[in-house]
C-alpha positions as CSV (number, residue, x, y, z in Angstrom):
1,M,-40.5,37.3,38.2
2,T,-39.2,36.5,34.7
3,I,-37.0,33.4,34.6
4,E,-33.8,34.4,32.9
5,I,-31.8,31.3,33.8
6,S,-32.7,27.7,34.5
7,M,-30.1,26.0,36.6
8,I,-30.2,22.2,36.4
9,V,-28.7,19.9,39.1
10,P,-28.7,16.1,38.6
11,V,-29.0,14.6,42.1
12,Y,-28.0,11.1,43.1
13,N,-27.0,9.7,46.5
14,L,-24.8,12.6,47.7
15,E,-26.8,13.9,50.6
16,K,-23.6,14.9,52.4
17,F,-22.7,17.4,49.6
18,L,-26.1,18.5,48.3
19,P,-26.9,21.3,50.8
20,K,-23.6,23.1,50.0
21,C,-24.3,22.8,46.3
22,I,-27.9,24.1,46.5
23,D,-27.1,26.8,49.0
24,S,-24.4,28.2,46.7
25,I,-26.9,28.5,43.9
26,L,-29.7,30.1,46.0
27,A,-27.2,32.6,47.4
28,Q,-26.5,34.1,44.0
29,T,-26.3,37.8,43.6
30,F,-28.4,37.3,40.4
31,Q,-31.8,36.2,41.5
32,A,-33.9,35.8,38.3
33,F,-33.5,32.0,38.0
34,E,-35.2,28.7,38.6
35,L,-33.4,25.8,40.2
36,I,-34.4,22.4,38.8
37,L,-33.3,19.5,41.1
38,V,-33.5,16.2,39.3
39,N,-33.6,13.4,41.8
40,D,-32.4,10.4,39.8
41,G,-33.8,7.6,42.0
42,S,-31.6,8.3,45.0
43,T,-31.6,5.7,47.7
44,D,-30.4,8.0,50.5
45,A,-32.1,11.2,51.8
46,S,-31.3,13.3,48.7
47,G,-34.9,13.2,47.4
48,E,-36.3,14.4,50.8
49,L,-33.7,17.2,50.9
50,C,-34.8,18.4,47.4
51,D,-38.4,18.5,48.5
52,A,-37.5,20.4,51.7
53,Y,-35.7,23.1,49.6
54,A,-38.7,23.3,47.3
55,K,-41.0,24.0,50.2
56,R,-38.7,26.8,51.5
57,D,-38.0,28.5,48.2
58,K,-40.4,28.9,45.3
59,R,-37.5,29.1,42.8
60,V,-36.8,25.4,43.4
61,K,-38.5,22.8,41.3
62,V,-38.0,19.0,41.9
63,I,-38.2,16.2,39.4
64,H,-38.3,12.6,40.9
65,K,-37.4,9.9,38.4
66,E,-36.2,6.4,38.1
67,N,-32.4,6.0,38.1
68,G,-31.2,6.6,34.5
69,G,-27.8,8.3,34.9
70,V,-26.6,11.9,34.7
71,A,-27.4,12.3,31.0
72,S,-31.0,11.4,31.5
73,S,-31.2,13.8,34.5
74,R,-29.8,16.6,32.5
75,N,-32.2,15.9,29.6
76,A,-35.2,15.8,32.1
77,G,-34.1,19.2,33.4
78,L,-33.8,20.6,29.9
79,D,-37.3,19.4,29.0
80,M,-38.7,21.3,32.0
81,A,-36.5,24.4,31.8
82,K,-38.2,27.8,31.2
83,G,-35.2,30.1,31.3
84,K,-33.7,32.0,28.4
85,Y,-30.3,30.6,29.5
86,I,-29.4,27.1,30.8
87,G,-26.7,26.2,33.3
88,F,-25.6,23.0,35.1
89,V,-24.0,22.2,38.4
90,D,-23.1,18.7,39.6
91,N,-24.5,17.9,43.0
92,D,-21.2,17.5,44.7
93,D,-19.8,20.8,43.4
94,Y,-20.7,24.4,44.2
95,I,-20.3,27.9,42.7
96,N,-19.2,31.4,43.5
97,E,-22.1,33.7,44.6
98,Q,-21.3,36.0,41.7
99,M,-21.1,33.3,39.0
100,L,-24.5,33.7,37.4
101,E,-24.4,37.5,37.5
102,L,-21.0,37.6,35.7
103,L,-22.0,35.0,33.1
104,Y,-25.4,36.5,32.5
105,T,-24.1,40.1,32.2
106,N,-21.5,39.1,29.7
107,A,-24.0,37.0,27.7
108,M,-26.3,39.9,27.4
109,K,-23.6,42.5,26.8
110,N,-21.9,40.5,24.1
111,N,-25.0,38.7,22.7
112,S,-23.2,35.4,23.3
113,D,-24.8,32.1,22.7
114,M,-22.5,30.5,25.3
115,V,-20.4,32.0,28.2
116,A,-17.8,30.0,30.0
117,C,-15.7,30.7,33.1
118,D,-12.7,28.9,34.6
119,F,-13.1,26.3,37.4
120,V,-10.8,25.4,40.3
121,K,-10.4,21.9,41.8
122,V,-11.0,21.8,45.5
123,N,-10.8,19.1,48.1
124,E,-14.0,17.8,49.9
125,D,-13.3,19.7,53.1
126,Q,-11.5,22.7,51.7
127,L,-12.7,26.1,52.9
128,V,-13.4,28.5,50.0
129,D,-14.6,32.1,50.1
130,R,-17.6,31.9,47.7
131,K,-18.5,35.5,48.1
132,C,-15.4,37.1,46.6
133,A,-14.7,37.1,42.9
134,S,-11.8,38.8,41.1
135,D,-12.7,41.7,38.9
136,D,-9.3,41.5,37.2
137,Y,-9.8,39.1,34.4
138,K,-9.6,38.8,30.6
139,I,-12.4,38.1,28.2
140,Q,-12.1,36.3,24.9
141,H,-14.7,35.8,22.2
142,F,-14.7,32.8,19.8
143,T,-16.7,32.0,16.6
144,N,-18.1,28.5,16.5
145,I,-15.1,27.2,14.6
146,E,-12.6,28.9,16.8
147,A,-14.3,27.5,19.9
148,L,-14.3,24.0,18.5
149,H,-10.5,24.2,18.0
150,Q,-10.2,24.9,21.8
151,I,-11.3,21.4,22.7
152,Y,-8.0,20.2,21.2
153,G,-5.9,22.9,23.0
154,T,-4.2,23.1,26.4
155,N,-7.4,24.4,28.0
156,A,-9.7,21.7,26.5
157,L,-11.6,20.8,29.7
158,T,-12.8,24.3,30.2
159,F,-14.6,24.1,26.9
160,I,-15.7,20.5,27.1
161,C,-17.2,20.3,30.6
162,P,-20.9,21.2,30.8
163,W,-21.1,22.9,34.2
164,N,-19.0,26.1,34.0
165,K,-21.2,27.8,31.4
166,L,-24.5,29.5,30.5
167,Y,-26.1,28.5,27.2
168,K,-28.8,30.2,25.3
169,E,-31.8,27.8,25.4
170,S,-31.9,27.8,21.6
171,V,-28.4,26.1,21.6
172,F,-30.0,23.0,23.0
173,Q,-32.8,22.8,20.4
174,D,-32.7,19.3,19.0
175,I,-29.6,18.4,21.2
176,R,-29.8,16.1,24.2
177,Y,-27.1,14.2,26.2
178,E,-26.5,10.6,25.2
179,V,-28.2,8.4,27.8
180,G,-26.1,5.4,28.7
181,N,-22.7,7.0,27.9
182,I,-21.0,8.0,31.1
183,N,-19.0,10.5,29.0
184,D,-22.2,12.3,28.1
185,D,-20.6,15.7,28.0
186,E,-18.2,14.5,25.2
187,T,-21.3,13.3,23.2
188,V,-22.7,16.8,22.7
189,V,-20.0,19.5,23.3
190,H,-19.0,19.7,19.6
191,K,-22.6,20.1,18.6
192,L,-23.2,22.8,21.1
193,L,-20.1,24.7,20.3
194,D,-20.9,24.4,16.6
195,K,-24.3,25.9,17.1
196,S,-22.9,28.8,19.2
197,E,-22.1,31.6,16.8
198,K,-20.4,33.5,19.6
199,T,-18.8,31.9,22.7
200,T,-17.4,34.1,25.4
201,Y,-14.7,32.9,27.8
202,I,-14.3,34.8,31.1
203,Q,-10.8,33.9,32.6
204,T,-11.7,33.8,36.3
205,A,-12.5,30.7,38.4
206,L,-16.2,30.8,39.6
207,Y,-17.0,27.1,39.7
208,Y,-15.6,24.8,42.4
209,Y,-15.0,21.3,41.2
210,V,-14.9,19.0,44.2
211,Q,-12.4,16.1,44.1
212,R,-13.9,13.1,45.8
213,K,-11.9,9.9,46.2
214,D,-15.0,7.8,45.3
215,S,-15.9,10.0,42.4
216,Q,-17.1,8.1,39.3
217,I,-14.6,9.9,37.1
218,H,-11.8,8.4,39.1
219,S,-13.1,4.9,38.9
220,L,-11.5,2.2,36.8
221,S,-14.7,1.2,35.1
222,Y,-14.1,0.1,31.5
223,S,-17.5,1.5,30.5
224,I,-16.1,5.0,31.1
225,R,-13.2,4.3,28.8
226,F,-15.3,2.7,26.1
227,G,-17.9,5.5,26.3
228,A,-15.1,8.0,25.7
229,V,-13.9,6.2,22.6
230,S,-17.5,6.0,21.3
231,A,-18.0,9.7,21.8
232,L,-14.7,10.6,20.1
233,K,-15.7,8.3,17.1
234,D,-19.0,10.1,16.8
235,R,-17.2,13.5,16.9
236,E,-14.9,12.4,14.1
237,V,-17.9,11.4,12.0
238,Y,-19.7,14.7,12.8
239,F,-16.8,16.8,11.6
240,R,-16.4,14.7,8.5
241,K,-20.0,15.1,7.5
242,R,-19.8,18.9,8.3
243,K,-16.7,19.0,6.0
244,L,-14.7,20.8,8.6
245,T,-11.4,19.4,7.4
246,S,-9.0,20.8,10.0
247,L,-11.2,19.8,12.9
248,H,-11.8,16.4,11.3
249,Q,-8.0,15.8,11.1
250,K,-7.7,16.6,14.8
251,A,-10.7,14.5,15.8
252,L,-9.5,11.5,13.8
253,K,-6.1,11.5,15.4
254,H,-7.5,12.0,18.9
255,Y,-9.9,9.1,18.3
256,M,-7.1,6.8,17.1
257,E,-4.8,7.6,20.0
258,K,-7.6,7.0,22.6
259,F,-8.8,3.9,20.8
260,F,-5.5,2.1,21.0
261,W,-4.8,3.1,24.6
262,Y,-8.2,2.0,25.9
263,Y,-8.5,-1.0,23.6
264,F,-5.4,-2.7,24.9
265,L,-5.9,-1.7,28.5
266,A,-9.3,-3.4,28.3
267,K,-7.9,-6.4,26.5
268,S,-5.2,-7.0,29.1
269,D,-7.7,-6.8,32.0
270,S,-8.9,-9.9,33.7
271,T,-12.6,-9.5,32.8
272,D,-13.9,-11.0,29.7
273,R,-14.9,-8.2,27.4
274,R,-14.5,-9.8,24.0
275,Q,-17.9,-8.6,22.7
276,A,-17.2,-5.0,23.6
277,L,-13.8,-5.2,22.1
278,R,-15.2,-6.6,18.9
279,V,-17.6,-3.7,18.7
280,M,-14.7,-1.3,19.2
281,K,-12.6,-2.9,16.6
282,R,-15.4,-3.0,14.0
283,S,-15.8,0.8,14.5
284,F,-12.1,1.3,14.1
285,D,-12.0,-0.8,10.9
286,R,-14.6,1.5,9.4
287,T,-12.3,4.4,10.1
288,L,-9.2,3.0,8.4
289,F,-9.9,4.6,5.0
290,Y,-9.9,8.1,6.6
291,L,-6.8,7.3,8.7
292,L,-4.9,6.4,5.6
293,L,-5.9,9.8,4.1
294,H,-4.8,11.7,7.2
295,K,-2.3,14.4,6.1
296,E,-0.4,14.6,9.4
297,M,0.1,10.9,10.1
298,G,3.3,9.3,9.0
299,W,3.4,6.2,6.8
300,K,4.6,4.0,9.7
301,Q,1.5,4.9,11.7
302,K,-0.7,4.2,8.8
303,V,1.0,0.8,8.2
304,M,0.4,0.0,11.9
305,C,-3.3,0.8,11.5
306,V,-3.6,-1.5,8.6
307,I,-1.8,-4.3,10.5
308,F,-4.1,-3.9,13.4
309,C,-7.2,-4.1,11.3
310,V,-5.9,-7.2,9.5
311,H,-4.0,-9.0,12.3
312,P,-4.4,-7.5,15.8
313,S,-2.1,-10.2,17.4
314,L,0.7,-9.3,15.0
315,F,0.2,-5.6,15.9
316,E,0.6,-6.5,19.6
317,R,3.8,-8.5,19.0
318,I,5.4,-5.7,16.8
319,N,4.6,-3.1,19.4
320,H,5.6,-5.3,22.4
321,I,2.2,-4.8,24.1
322,P,2.2,-6.7,27.4
323,T,-0.3,-9.6,27.5
324,K,-0.3,-10.1,31.2
325,K,-3.6,-9.3,32.9
326,R,-3.8,-5.9,34.7
327,Q,-6.4,-3.4,35.6
328,L,-7.4,-0.3,33.7
329,T,-5.6,2.8,34.9
């Protein structure tokens, strides 16, 4: 059987959710795929579960590796993938049984480099009919530039997240997720969309995004916040070098807003993060010149940016930023 799609699932310590995830992929109406389970050094029975599935179904391949995070797991799966198209599913989520068929059919029909669908948030124990999918949906097509603008729109997450899509394998040529950055999807999405000459968006929910109380995305970890700021800074630089002026203006403003929000949240927290804050500020200082040239920022905002670079404490006093210690929210 020709492998048309490589589905990659990073696996780490969620044995409770893993069978539902894997079963939803193996039950697809489209069958010409391989399923790559990347066991990222799990300390529970997840690794054994992966091996058990591989013994029962020849489409399942397993990679066992030392713990390195989701980005390293996705990269390991990409290095092994043989499919013409690539897809991802997180190991606590699951998918509609028609998802691959609908995405693949539209990719082939429209010669799309990327195809995305909607997702729906579901609770851990929520019952969902995975067999039924609506056939009453709209389809939109975007050029690379049009798709890039979507990451600053009201439907941004649909275009940013990695797991509700199929990608031509060529889109990932020379692109890998940034290991060590928890916001790894933010580190590559602009590069992937830029390489996709045609992105197709199917407006129907086929991916089930499970909301767990202990999910990493809901944690208060400052590394998540700092990682996001770093990724947004890299995106600003990327658009600047590509001379995509309108996108650079959006990226620059987005970076500035997130920087100030997360910088002072981290600064007011009780944990000593002075070194990390210094690194963040140096990065912001190098951005000041471009902020001062921003066409949509008012002079007051620009003055505040200058004050922050020169005298952060004065910036705090002017803006009445609380100095009491509190946790990140």
